[in-house]
C-alpha positions in Angstrom: 3.0 -1.3 22.0 1.7 0.4 18.9 -0.1 -2.3 16.9 -1.2 -0.4 13.8 -0.6 2.8 11.7 -3.0 5.0 9.8 -3.1 3.1 6.5 -3.9 4.8 3.2 -7.6 4.0 2.6 -6.9 3.5 -1.1 -4.3 0.8 -0.5 -5.1 -2.9 -0.3 -6.9 -4.1 2.8 -4.2 -6.7 3.6 -1.4 -4.1 3.7 -0.7 -2.2 6.9 2.8 -0.8 6.8 6.3 -1.3 5.6 9.6 0.3 6.8 13.3 0.0 6.5 15.2 1.0 9.6 19.0 1.5 10.1 19.9 0.8 13.7 23.4 2.2 13.3 22.0 5.7 13.1 20.4 5.4 16.6 23.0 4.2 19.1 22.9 6.6 21.9 20.0 7.4 24.3 19.6 10.9 22.8 19.7 9.9 19.2 16.4 10.7 17.4 14.5 7.6 16.1 13.8 9.5 12.9 17.4 9.4 12.0 17.2 5.6 11.6 14.0 5.6 9.4 15.2 5.0 5.8 11.7 4.6 4.4 8.2 4.2 5.8 5.0 3.4 4.0 2.2 4.7 4.1 4.2 7.9 3.4 1.5 10.1 5.0 1.8 8.4 8.4 2.5 11.1 11.1 6.1 11.1 12.1 5.4 10.4 15.7 3.5 7.2 14.7 6.4 6.2 12.5 8.9 6.7 15.3 6.8 4.9 17.8 6.4 1.7 15.7 10.0 1.7 14.4 11.5 2.3 17.8 9.4 -0.4 19.4 10.0 -3.0 16.8 13.7 -2.3 16.7 13.8 -2.7 20.4 11.9 -6.0 20.3 14.3 -7.3 17.6 17.4 -6.3 19.6 16.0 -7.9 22.8 15.0 -11.2 21.1 18.4 -11.3 19.4 20.2 -10.9 22.7 18.0 -13.5 24.4 17.8 -16.2 21.8 20.9 -15.4 19.6 18.8 -14.8 16.5 16.2 -12.1 15.5 12.5 -13.0 15.3 11.1 -13.7 11.8 7.5 -12.9 12.7 6.0 -10.6 15.4 2.3 -10.9 16.2 0.4 -8.0 17.6 -3.3 -7.6 18.4 -4.4 -6.3 15.0 -1.5 -7.2 12.7 1.5 -9.4 12.1 4.9 -8.2 11.2 7.4 -10.1 9.1 11.0 -9.2 10.0 14.3 -9.5 8.3 17.6 -8.3 9.7 20.6 -7.5 7.4 23.5 -6.2 9.6 22.2 -2.9 11.2 19.3 -2.8 8.8 15.8 -4.0 9.8 13.2 -4.7 7.1 9.6 -4.9 8.4 6.3 -5.6 6.6 3.0 -5.3 8.5 0.1 -7.3 7.3 -3.4 -8.1 8.5 -3.7 -11.1 10.8 -5.8 -13.2 8.4 -2.9 -13.3 5.8 -1.0 -16.6 6.1 2.3 -16.3 7.9 4.1 -17.8 4.9 2.6 -15.2 2.6 3.6 -12.4 4.9 7.2 -13.6 4.9 7.3 -14.1 1.1 5.9 -10.6 0.4 8.7 -9.1 2.5 11.2 -11.2 0.7 9.7 -10.0 -2.6 10.1 -6.4 -1.6 13.6 -6.9 -0.5 14.4 -8.8 -3.7 13.0 -6.0 -5.9 15.1 -3.4 -4.1 18.4 -5.3 -4.2 17.8 -6.5 -7.8 17.6 -2.9 -9.1 19.7 -1.0 -6.5 22.3 -3.5 -5.2 23.1 -4.1 -1.5 21.1 -1.8 0.8 24.1 -0.2 2.5 25.8 0.5 -0.8 22.6 2.0 -2.2 22.1 4.4 0.7 25.7 5.5 0.5 25.7 6.2 -3.2 22.2 7.4 -4.0 20.0 10.3 -2.9 17.3 9.7 -0.3 14.6 11.2 -2.6 15.6 8.9 -5.5 15.5 5.8 -3.3 12.1 6.9 -1.8 10.7 7.1 -5.3 12.1 3.6 -6.1 10.5 2.2 -2.9 7.1 3.8 -3.8 7.2 2.0 -7.2 8.0 -1.4 -5.6 5.3 -1.0 -2.9 2.7 0.1 -5.5 3.7 -2.8 -7.8 3.2 -5.3 -5.0 -0.2 -3.8 -3.9 -1.7 -3.5 -7.4 -0.5 -6.8 -8.9 -1.7 -9.1 -6.2 -5.2 -10.5 -5.8 -6.6 -12.6 -3.0 -5.2 -15.8 -4.6 -1.9 -14.1 -5.2 -1.6 -13.2 -1.5 -2.2 -16.8 -0.5 0.2 -18.5 -3.0 2.6 -15.6 -3.9 2.5 -16.8 -7.5 2.8 -15.6 -11.1 -0.1 -15.2 -13.4 0.4 -17.4 -16.5 -1.7 -17.8 -19.7 -4.2 -20.7 -19.5 -2.4 -23.1 -21.8 -5.6 -25.0 -22.5 -7.1 -22.0 -24.2 -4.0 -21.0 -26.4 -2.9 -22.7 -29.6 0.1 -24.9 -28.6 2.0 -23.5 -31.7 1.8 -20.0 -30.2 3.4 -21.2 -27.0 6.1 -22.9 -29.1 6.6 -19.7 -31.1 7.2 -17.7 -27.9 9.8 -20.3 -26.7 11.5 -20.1 -30.1 11.7 -16.3 -29.9 13.5 -16.5 -26.6 15.8 -19.2 -27.9 16.7 -16.9 -30.9 17.5 -14.1 -28.5 19.8 -16.4 -26.5 22.0 -16.8 -29.5 22.9 -13.1 -29.3 26.2 -12.3 -27.5 25.7 -11.6 -23.8 22.0 -12.5 -23.7 21.6 -15.2 -21.0 17.9 -15.6 -20.6 14.5 -13.8 -21.0 10.8 -13.8 -20.6 7.8 -12.8 -22.6 4.6 -11.4 -21.0 1.3 -10.3 -22.4 -1.0 -7.9 -20.5 0.6 -8.9 -17.2 0.5 -12.7 -17.9 3.6 -14.8 -18.4 3.6 -16.4 -21.8 7.1 -18.0 -21.7 10.1 -17.5 -19.5 13.6 -18.9 -19.2 14.1 -17.2 -15.8 13.5 -18.7 -12.4 10.2 -17.5 -10.8 11.7 -14.9 -8.5 13.7 -13.3 -11.3 10.6 -13.4 -13.6 8.6 -11.6 -11.0 11.2 -8.8 -10.7 11.6 -8.4 -14.4 7.8 -8.0 -14.8 8.2 -4.7 -12.8 9.7 -3.3 -16.0 6.2 -3.6 -17.6 5.0 -0.9 -15.3 8.0 1.3 -15.9 7.8 1.1 -19.7 4.5 3.1 -19.4 6.2 5.8 -17.4 8.7 7.4 -19.8 11.1 9.9 -18.3 10.4 8.8 -14.7 13.4 8.4 -12.3 14.2 4.7 -13.0 15.5 1.7 -11.2 19.1 2.4 -11.7 20.8 4.2 -14.6 19.5 3.5 -18.1 22.4 3.0 -20.5 21.9 5.2 -23.5 25.5 5.3 -24.9 25.6 1.8 -26.3 27.5 1.3 -29.6 25.7 0.7 -31.9 22.7 2.8 -30.5 19.8 0.8 -29.2 16.7 0.5 -31.5 13.7 2.6 -30.5 11.7 1.2 -27.6 14.6 -0.8 -26.2 16.6 0.0 -23.0 19.2 -1.7 -20.9 18.8 -1.5 -17.1 21.7 -2.7 -15.0 20.6 -5.0 -12.2 22.3 -7.0 -9.4 22.3 -10.8 -8.9 23.4 -12.7 -5.8 25.7 -15.6 -6.4 22.9 -18.2 -5.8 20.6 -16.3 -8.2 23.3 -16.4 -10.9 23.8 -20.0 -10.2 20.1 -20.6 -10.5 20.2 -19.4 -14.1 22.7 -22.1 -14.9 21.0 -24.8 -12.8 17.4 -24.3 -13.9 15.5 -27.1 -15.8 16.5 -27.8 -19.4 13.6 -25.9 -21.0 14.8 -22.8 -19.2 18.5 -23.5 -19.8 21.0 -20.6 -20.1 23.7 -20.8 -22.8 26.0 -17.8 -23.0 27.3 -15.5 -20.3 27.1 -11.7 -19.8 26.1 -8.9 -17.6 22.5 -8.7 -16.5 20.0 -6.2 -18.0 16.5 -5.9 -19.4 14.9 -5.0 -22.7 11.2 -4.2 -23.2 8.9 -3.1 -26.0 5.3 -2.2 -26.3 2.2 -4.0 -25.0 3.8 -7.4 -25.3 7.1 -7.3 -23.4 10.3 -9.3 -23.7 12.6 -9.1 -20.7 16.1 -10.4 -21.0 19.2 -10.7 -18.8 22.0 -9.7 -21.0 23.3 -6.9 -23.3 21.7 -5.8 -26.6 22.3 -7.6 -29.8 22.4 -6.1 -33.3 19.5 -4.3 -34.9 18.9 -7.1 -37.4 18.2 -9.6 -34.6 16.3 -7.1 -32.8 14.0 -6.2 -35.8 13.3 -9.9 -36.6 12.5 -10.6 -33.0 10.3 -7.5 -32.7 8.3 -8.6 -35.8 7.9 -12.1 -34.2 6.7 -10.5 -31.0 4.2 -8.4 -32.8 2.9 -11.4 -34.7 2.6 -13.3 -31.4 0.6 -10.5 -29.9 -1.8 -10.4 -32.8 -2.4 -14.2 -32.5 -2.9 -14.0 -28.7 -5.5 -11.2 -29.1 -7.4 -13.5 -31.6 -7.0 -16.7 -29.6 -7.7 -15.7 -26.0 -11.3 -15.7 -25.0 -12.9 -12.2 -25.1 -14.7 -12.6 -21.8 -12.7 -13.5 -18.8 -15.5 -15.5 -17.0 -15.0 -19.1 -17.8 -18.1 -21.2 -18.4 -16.6 -23.7 -15.9 -17.1 -21.1 -13.2 -20.8 -21.6 -13.3 -20.6 -25.1 -11.6 -17.2 -25.2 -9.9 -14.1 -23.2 -8.9 -10.5 -24.3 -8.7 -7.0 -23.1 -8.2 -3.9 -25.1 -9.3 -0.6 -23.9 -7.9 2.7 -25.1 -9.4 5.2 -24.9 -6.5 8.3 -25.2 -8.7 7.5 -22.5 -11.3 5.3 -20.6 -8.8 2.5 -20.3 -11.4 -1.2 -20.2 -10.6 -4.0 -21.4 -12.8 -7.6 -20.7 -11.8 -11.1 -19.8 -13.0 -11.8 -17.3 -10.3 -12.2 -13.6 -11.1 -10.5 -10.8 -9.2 -13.9 -9.5 -8.0 -15.1 -12.2 -5.6 -18.6 -13.3 -4.7 -19.5 -14.5 -1.2 -19.0 -18.0 -2.4 -15.5 -17.1 -3.7 -14.6 -15.6 -0.4 -15.5 -18.8 1.3 -13.2 -20.6 -1.1 -10.4 -18.1 -0.4 -10.6 -18.5 3.3 -10.6 -22.3 3.0 -7.6 -22.2 0.6 -5.7 -19.9 2.9 -6.3 -22.2 5.8 -5.4 -25.4 3.9 -2.3 -23.8 2.3 -1.0 -22.8 5.8 -1.7 -26.4 7.1 0.1 -28.0 4.1 3.1 -25.8 5.0 3.0 -26.9 8.6 2.2 -30.6 7.9 4.7 -31.8 5.2 3.3 -35.3 5.1 -0.3 -34.3 4.5 -1.5 -35.0 0.9 -5.2 -34.3 1.1 -7.3 -32.0 3.2 -11.0 -31.1 3.1 -12.6 -28.1 4.8 -16.3 -28.2 5.4 -18.9 -25.9 7.0 -22.6 -25.6 6.8 -22.7 -23.8 3.4 -19.7 -25.1 1.4 -16.8 -27.5 1.2 -13.3 -27.2 -0.4 -11.2 -30.2 -1.3 -7.4 -29.9 -1.7 -4.6 -32.3 -2.6 -0.9 -31.8 -3.1 2.2 -33.5 -4.4 5.8 -32.5 -4.0 5.4 -30.0 -6.9 1.8 -28.8 -6.9 -1.3 -28.0 -4.9 -4.9 -28.1 -6.2 -8.0 -26.7 -4.6 -11.6 -27.5 -5.8 -15.0 -26.2 -4.8 -18.4 -27.2 -6.1 -20.4 -24.0 -6.5 -23.7 -25.6 -5.7 -24.0 -25.8 -1.9 -23.4 -29.3 -0.4 -26.2 -30.8 1.6 -26.4 -29.5 5.1 -24.9 -31.8 7.7 -26.7 -32.2 11.1 -23.4 -32.6 12.9 -23.3 -36.4 12.5 -21.4 -38.1 9.7 -23.7 -38.2 6.7 -22.8 -40.7 3.8 -25.0 -38.7 1.4 -23.2 -35.4 2.0 -22.0 -34.3 -1.4 -18.7 -33.1 0.1 -17.5 -36.7 0.1 -17.6 -36.8 -3.7 -15.5 -33.7 -4.2 -12.3 -35.7 -4.8 -13.7 -37.7 -7.7 -15.4 -34.6 -9.2 -12.1 -32.6 -9.0 -10.3 -35.4 -10.9 -13.0 -35.4 -13.6 -13.6 -31.7 -14.0 -10.0 -30.5 -13.9 -8.7 -32.8 -16.7 -10.1 -30.3 -19.3 -7.8 -27.6 -17.7 -4.8 -29.8 -18.1 -4.7 -30.8 -14.4 -4.3 -34.5 -13.9 -5.1 -35.6 -10.3 -5.4 -39.3 -11.2 
């Protein structure tokens, strides 16, 4: 069986391939496999390699479905793992490196599927109504977005970046929430989010929808590009400059989630979904456009918020706390990650990432486990979790070497108390 494809050397190391295959196009023995390939990434992969992998995986899926009554969710090969989803005759497959946690591999595929269906509707309907070239361009954007907006920690936790609220004036965060509440009072606006340079400032949307709306931030910089669905330009009255409405599709449970989300993200009025954006600081909203008066006052508030954020946030991204310890705090409800690690990782950081990946996978498999510590000769990582969060802590200074026998003086045993003490300043209470 083919276990890898020729990946683009410029793409992320964790990514191997992604394809969407329609089995209804390949029913007879003589039907070409190419007819069933709706999309394949990397695009430059030779066609014979595409056909080999798609044909083999489709065969495995059909065989497993006939034997067990359900399709496989994950297929492991020698050099990669494949997350699989079946939707009628359609098979979605994402190939990742074997060191990526299974849960992350599955969630990345779900995220890709979610982006496509959010902007294009059900896959069968999209491929019946829209041109292949247009859909290929849409897929390219979704794939690029997923590759370029994920760091090592993102790949472990599949989370959103959020502003570090301990470094931002609380009144600014309140101002952002008030801006969104003001927008909600406009007819047909149900909910929205505000982002700044790719970081979530405030949102009234569930995490999955917030992640999809953030794709608009990339599209705003690409004026005139074939978009994610038709952009409505015939609104009466005309939309103010810099604002657009993009039709999107919500599943019933996603629409229900807007109504059922916690009080601080509560939705008030009803209307069709859409998205509005403007400039470096972006406001995404599900709903129609309000009047120009609201719009201009909200834009002035957003611009003021942007100025304050530029003045408030630290100029250099390396936290002083990084000198002595590193941490990652994951909110499992809002899917938000707080950390003092930089995107460029040192050898010590990579040890932390490997340990965090291992522990996160174990937490997923051991629902009753609340604390885990991983230790080798050079470093130790302590992790604890509750029903709604996970926290990982590493002392940068190397712990004392262990001879292989329990050593009461090993500094690794003090990590739990150090984590509780150090992380309080970041708003993380482990007491």
